[in-house]
N, C-alpha and C positions, 0 to 999 in steps of 0.2 A: 619252474621258478625263475624269477627274473635275476639277471646278472647285473653287476655294476655298469657294464657297457649298455645294456637295455635301459636302465634308469637314467643314465647321461643322455641318451638319445631321446627319451620322453621329456626329460627336462628341457632339452634344446627346443624340442617341438612346442612345448608348453610355452616357453619364453617367446619364441617367434609368433605364436598365436596371440599372445597377449600384446606384443608390440603392434601387430597389424590390426588387432581388434580394437586399440584404443583410439586410432585416428578417427574413425567415424563418431566414437562417443566424444571426442574433443570438439569436433565440428558441431554436434548436436548441443553441447554445452555451450559454446560461444553463441549459437542461435537463441538459447535460453537466456543468456546475459543480455543480448539486445531485447529480447521481449521483456525482461524484467526492468530494464531501463525505461522502456516505453509505459510500462505499468506504472512505475514509480512517478513518472512525469504526469501521467494522467491522474494519479491519486493526488498528487500535489496541486494539480489545476483544480480538481473537484473540491480539495480542502479549502483553497483560496476562495472559490466561488461560495462555498457554504458559509464561510466566515463574512464574506461581503454581504450575503443575504441576511444572516444573523444580525450583523451590525445595522443594516438599513432598518429592520423590523424593530429592533431594540431602540434605536434613536426614535423611530416613529412612534413607539409605545410610550417612551418617556416623554415626548412632546404632548402626546394626547393625555397623558396622565396629568401633566402639569395644567393643561387646559381645563380638564374636568375639575381639578382641585380649585382652580380659580373660580369657575362657575359655582361650585358648591359654596365657596366662601361668600361670594356676591349674593347668592340666594339664601344663604344662611341654613344650607342643608347639612346636617351632620354627615361626615363621611362614613362610608360602610366599613365595618372593622373586618378585615380579611385574615 
């Protein structure tokens, strides 16, 4: 059976292992932070690009829609109900 001295020794060994074992984990976590920052920047850039493309096509569609309506009015064509 284990004595109090044995338990204290086990406790000190476990504490020392935990302290030395955390350093590599901290380094890996800091690496993940850098990767996450790069991913966030990439996602933001893609989001901005998508918004720009959507805005371009939306404006283009609205311009074309206005032209079609003018042509329909000029030719007295009833608009399609959508």
